[in-house]
GUTORFI-622666 format. One record per residue (C-alpha): residue in one letter; x, y, z. Coordinates in pm, 1 decimal, always signed. Example, Ala and Ser with C-alpha at 12.3 -4.5 7.8 and 13.67 -1.06 7.14 Angstrom:
2
[A,[+1230.0,-450.0,+780.0]],
[S,[+1367.0,-106.0,+714.0]],
//
This chain:
231
[M,[+2393.1,+13062.6,+12644.9]],
[L,[+2365.8,+13445.1,+12672.6]],
[A,[+2090.1,+13678.3,+12770.4]],
[Q,[+1756.2,+13631.3,+12566.4]],
[P,[+1731.2,+13909.4,+12314.8]],
[H,[+1396.9,+14039.3,+12452.8]],
[L,[+1539.2,+14066.9,+12805.2]],
[P,[+1779.6,+14328.7,+12950.0]],
[T,[+2121.5,+14213.9,+13021.3]],
[L,[+2263.8,+14216.8,+13347.0]],
[A,[+2486.5,+14514.3,+13273.9]],
[T,[+2187.3,+14697.2,+13157.1]],
[I,[+1977.5,+14609.8,+13479.1]],
[A,[+2300.3,+14709.2,+13688.3]],
[T,[+2306.9,+15075.2,+13547.4]],
[S,[+1951.4,+15121.0,+13587.0]],
[V,[+1973.8,+15069.5,+13979.3]],
[P,[+1898.2,+15384.2,+14169.3]],
[G,[+2189.0,+15554.0,+14323.4]],
[T,[+2454.1,+15327.8,+14132.7]],
[D,[+2802.2,+15456.0,+14111.6]],
[D,[+3151.8,+15313.4,+14067.7]],
[Q,[+3169.8,+15208.9,+14418.0]],
[G,[+2822.1,+15089.7,+14464.5]],
[S,[+2803.1,+14832.4,+14191.1]],
[K,[+3048.8,+14577.5,+13996.3]],
[P,[+3237.1,+14695.9,+13699.3]],
[P,[+3107.0,+14610.3,+13348.5]],
[Y,[+3337.2,+14331.6,+13287.4]],
[I,[+3195.6,+14139.0,+13600.3]],
[W,[+2842.5,+14163.9,+13472.6]],
[T,[+2943.1,+14038.0,+13120.7]],
[L,[+3128.3,+13737.3,+13276.6]],
[Y,[+2826.1,+13651.4,+13504.0]],
[E,[+2585.5,+13668.8,+13222.6]],
[Q,[+2747.8,+13379.8,+13054.6]],
[Y,[+2690.3,+13152.2,+13372.7]],
[L,[+2367.8,+13293.7,+13490.0]],
[A,[+2165.3,+13336.5,+13166.3]],
[P,[+2037.3,+12975.8,+13163.7]],
[L,[+1882.6,+13026.5,+13513.4]],
[R,[+1737.3,+13373.8,+13424.8]],
[T,[+1365.5,+13267.1,+13427.3]],
[Q,[+1373.4,+12989.4,+13684.6]],
[P,[+1274.4,+13022.8,+14063.7]],
[V,[+1639.0,+13025.3,+14183.7]],
[R,[+1750.0,+13078.9,+14536.0]],
[M,[+2051.5,+13316.8,+14537.0]],
[L,[+2271.2,+13402.5,+14824.7]],
[E,[+2520.3,+13709.2,+14787.7]],
[L,[+2766.7,+13756.7,+15064.7]],
[G,[+2842.9,+14131.9,+15088.5]],
[I,[+2601.7,+14403.5,+15030.4]],
[H,[+2793.9,+14735.5,+15042.3]],
[Q,[+2539.7,+14982.7,+14889.8]],
[G,[+2309.5,+14718.9,+14769.1]],
[A,[+2333.4,+14796.8,+14409.5]],
[S,[+2434.9,+14448.1,+14298.3]],
[A,[+2175.4,+14279.8,+14517.1]],
[R,[+1896.1,+14484.9,+14357.7]],
[A,[+2020.2,+14410.1,+14022.6]],
[F,[+2025.4,+14049.7,+14084.3]],
[A,[+1688.6,+14062.5,+14220.8]],
[R,[+1560.1,+14234.5,+13910.8]],
[Y,[+1745.8,+13982.5,+13690.4]],
[F,[+1609.9,+13677.1,+13864.2]],
[D,[+1246.5,+13809.8,+13923.2]],
[A,[+1104.5,+13468.1,+13926.3]],
[G,[+1344.6,+13365.1,+14204.3]],
[R,[+1460.0,+13498.4,+14552.9]],
[V,[+1779.1,+13696.7,+14628.6]],
[V,[+1925.4,+13710.8,+14990.2]],
[A,[+2220.4,+13936.8,+15065.6]],
[I,[+2401.9,+13954.2,+15394.8]],
[D,[+2654.1,+14183.2,+15538.0]],
[L,[+2799.1,+14299.9,+15873.5]],
[V,[+2644.3,+14641.8,+15807.8]],
[V,[+2305.9,+14643.1,+15620.2]],
[P,[+2232.2,+14972.9,+15438.4]],
[T,[+1891.0,+15135.5,+15477.8]],
[L,[+1741.1,+15097.4,+15128.0]],
[D,[+1391.1,+15112.0,+14997.1]],
[T,[+1344.5,+14770.7,+14848.6]],
[S,[+956.4,+14797.2,+14821.9]],
[S,[+996.0,+14765.0,+14432.9]],
[Y,[+1212.8,+14446.7,+14481.2]],
[P,[+969.5,+14205.0,+14661.6]],
[N,[+1202.4,+13905.2,+14605.8]],
[L,[+1494.8,+14058.1,+14779.6]],
[M,[+1594.0,+14015.3,+15137.1]],
[L,[+1880.5,+14205.2,+15313.1]],
[L,[+1995.9,+14057.2,+15637.9]],
[R,[+2266.4,+14124.4,+15886.8]],
[C,[+2507.2,+13825.3,+15919.3]],
[D,[+2890.1,+13781.7,+15963.8]],
[Q,[+3017.3,+13559.8,+15671.1]],
[R,[+3200.5,+13358.5,+15924.2]],
[D,[+2900.6,+13275.5,+16117.7]],
[A,[+2832.3,+12920.1,+16012.6]],
[L,[+2515.1,+12877.6,+16261.6]],
[R,[+2349.1,+13207.9,+16119.3]],
[L,[+2425.1,+13100.5,+15769.2]],
[G,[+2256.5,+12784.4,+15832.5]],
[E,[+1961.9,+12953.7,+15973.3]],
[I,[+1914.2,+13184.6,+15678.8]],
[S,[+1957.2,+12882.4,+15439.6]],
[A,[+1693.1,+12668.3,+15605.6]],
[E,[+1452.0,+12973.7,+15608.5]],
[H,[+1515.0,+13107.8,+15255.9]],
[A,[+1657.2,+12822.6,+15058.7]],
[P,[+1535.4,+12495.2,+15244.1]],
[D,[+1602.8,+12299.3,+14923.0]],
[G,[+1925.0,+12443.8,+14862.2]],
[W,[+2092.2,+12740.1,+14707.2]],
[D,[+2127.0,+12766.1,+14326.9]],
[I,[+2375.6,+13045.0,+14338.1]],
[V,[+2632.7,+13183.1,+14597.3]],
[I,[+2840.8,+13476.9,+14518.7]],
[D,[+3112.5,+13565.0,+14788.7]],
[D,[+3175.4,+13932.9,+14751.4]],
[A,[+3236.3,+14000.3,+15111.7]],
[S,[+3570.8,+14035.4,+15299.9]],
[H,[+3802.4,+13906.7,+15029.5]],
[I,[+4002.0,+13754.9,+15311.8]],
[G,[+4086.8,+13390.4,+15246.6]],
[E,[+4027.2,+13245.5,+15602.7]],
[Y,[+3687.6,+13425.5,+15609.1]],
[S,[+3580.8,+13304.6,+15265.5]],
[L,[+3681.2,+12942.8,+15360.5]],
[E,[+3450.8,+12964.5,+15664.8]],
[S,[+3164.2,+13061.4,+15443.7]],
[F,[+3260.2,+12792.9,+15200.6]],
[N,[+3264.0,+12520.4,+15459.6]],
[A,[+2924.7,+12644.0,+15598.4]],
[L,[+2743.8,+12674.1,+15264.4]],
[L,[+2890.6,+12397.8,+15056.3]],
[P,[+2642.7,+12131.9,+15190.8]],
[R,[+2351.5,+12386.9,+15139.0]],
[I,[+2425.1,+12429.1,+14755.0]],
[K,[+2226.9,+12232.8,+14524.5]],
[G,[+2385.8,+11982.1,+14275.6]],
[G,[+2449.7,+12171.5,+13969.5]],
[G,[+2457.8,+12493.2,+14171.0]],
[L,[+2721.4,+12774.0,+14119.5]],
[Y,[+2963.8,+12911.0,+14386.2]],
[L,[+3126.4,+13229.8,+14260.8]],
[V,[+3428.5,+13408.1,+14442.8]],
[E,[+3471.2,+13759.8,+14333.7]],
[D,[+3783.6,+13987.7,+14346.9]],
[W,[+4016.6,+13689.2,+14454.1]],
[C,[+4302.7,+13894.8,+14297.4]],
[T,[+4338.6,+14065.2,+14626.4]],
[G,[+4541.7,+13748.1,+14723.5]],
[Y,[+4813.9,+13869.3,+14486.8]],
[W,[+4838.3,+14233.0,+14609.2]],
[E,[+5098.7,+14360.8,+14849.8]],
[P,[+5012.5,+14301.4,+15217.5]],
[A,[+5015.6,+14687.9,+15254.1]],
[Q,[+4727.9,+14694.8,+15015.0]],
[W,[+4521.7,+14403.7,+15143.3]],
[G,[+4544.1,+14215.7,+15467.3]],
[D,[+4634.6,+13870.9,+15353.3]],
[G,[+4759.2,+13963.2,+15005.1]],
[S,[+5110.4,+13887.6,+14885.0]],
[K,[+5317.8,+13869.3,+14556.2]],
[P,[+5359.1,+13516.5,+14438.7]],
[L,[+5670.6,+13336.3,+14565.9]],
[P,[+5937.9,+13229.4,+14299.9]],
[P,[+5933.2,+12839.7,+14235.5]],
[E,[+6171.8,+12617.5,+14413.3]],
[P,[+6452.7,+12500.2,+14189.5]],
[Y,[+6421.8,+12150.8,+14037.7]],
[D,[+6712.2,+11911.4,+14006.7]],
[I,[+6639.8,+11710.0,+13691.9]],
[E,[+6953.3,+11511.2,+13677.7]],
[P,[+6831.4,+11128.5,+13668.6]],
[S,[+7088.3,+11041.1,+13932.6]],
[A,[+6904.8,+11267.5,+14178.7]],
[R,[+6631.1,+11009.4,+14197.9]],
[M,[+6409.7,+11269.5,+14374.7]],
[Y,[+6229.2,+11580.4,+14296.6]],
[H,[+6078.3,+11869.1,+14515.3]],
[R,[+5718.9,+11791.4,+14512.6]],
[R,[+5616.7,+12145.9,+14618.3]],
[I,[+5613.8,+12428.1,+14377.5]],
[R,[+5596.9,+12726.7,+14620.0]],
[S,[+5309.8,+12970.4,+14549.6]],
[H,[+5025.5,+13081.6,+14779.6]],
[D,[+4917.1,+12854.6,+15080.2]],
[F,[+4735.7,+13126.4,+15237.2]],
[G,[+4497.7,+13431.3,+15149.4]],
[M,[+4232.5,+13437.5,+14868.8]],
[A,[+4485.0,+13277.3,+14631.5]],
[G,[+4522.9,+12986.7,+14854.1]],
[F,[+4156.6,+12948.9,+14901.6]],
[V,[+4089.4,+12937.1,+14529.1]],
[K,[+4350.8,+12686.0,+14497.6]],
[S,[+4176.5,+12478.1,+14745.9]],
[L,[+3854.3,+12499.7,+14559.8]],
[V,[+4043.8,+12356.1,+14254.9]],
[D,[+4142.9,+12056.5,+14470.1]],
[H,[+3778.6,+11942.4,+14491.4]],
[V,[+3746.3,+11875.3,+14117.1]],
[V,[+3991.1,+11579.5,+14139.2]],
[L,[+4006.6,+11479.8,+14498.7]],
[P,[+3768.3,+11159.6,+14582.3]],
[D,[+3493.3,+11383.1,+14732.1]],
[N,[+3446.1,+11517.7,+14386.0]],
[V,[+3271.9,+11841.1,+14514.8]],
[F,[+3289.0,+12030.2,+14178.3]],
[D,[+3245.2,+11939.8,+13822.3]],
[W,[+3479.4,+12230.9,+13712.3]],
[V,[+3639.4,+12552.9,+13855.3]],
[H,[+3673.0,+12833.0,+13603.8]],
[T,[+3906.7,+13114.6,+13683.4]],
[T,[+3939.6,+13448.7,+13549.5]],
[P,[+4148.2,+13750.7,+13682.9]],
[W,[+3820.4,+13880.1,+13834.5]],
[A,[+3623.9,+13602.1,+13969.4]],
[V,[+3603.0,+13228.0,+14016.2]],
[I,[+3312.7,+13016.9,+13902.6]],
[A,[+3266.5,+12670.0,+14036.6]],
[K,[+2987.4,+12427.7,+13964.4]],
[K,[+2877.4,+12176.9,+14219.8]],
[S,[+2852.3,+11803.8,+14137.3]],
[F,[+2538.6,+11622.9,+14168.6]],
[P,[+2549.3,+11359.2,+14433.2]],
[R,[+2661.1,+11017.8,+14333.6]],
[R,[+2399.6,+10743.2,+14337.0]],
[Q,[+2469.5,+10462.5,+14576.9]],
[A,[+2526.7,+10127.2,+14389.7]],
//
């Protein structure tokens, strides 16, 4: 389901945000991707949390897009912005690793749970994992968890703190007489790539946290499962 014809798209709204530049907003392909997942929630009173503010362009775009909902954005450094024309937007200072503070923000601004969480903060796997662990219980069944720019996990360490090129796979001995195979195919156990792979685990593990996890080169989108009914 894409944007309704009589309503501006996310990309259109993003380019209309005052002061937007290439560094202050997301690239066009991100908006187009997100539209596919967010359009069904467009007119609903959603509660959305964005980790990472930067110059506040994306937070303002989301607030305008979800004008019937509430958007909360956090960062270690909160820019000084005039948000008077965005009454449904709240910018707050918070470290994405601060589980206690994230819990307080969630209780105040989304007491019934978040419909959407977007992690566009540090792009460091360990930090993203801490945010995920703190926020997962506070996301509604059917809610979306998005992780942006996870490709940093595949960059050289010199380019990004916990980035690394993929390691080559371990060799397999496929001779029947071997009777044993290497269980581990070496890839990333760390960084953003490792974190995203841990999200995929939750689709098939007994906890069944997610119905699905969709990966693209730019972002990962996961849909949280509804709680199972007790027999």
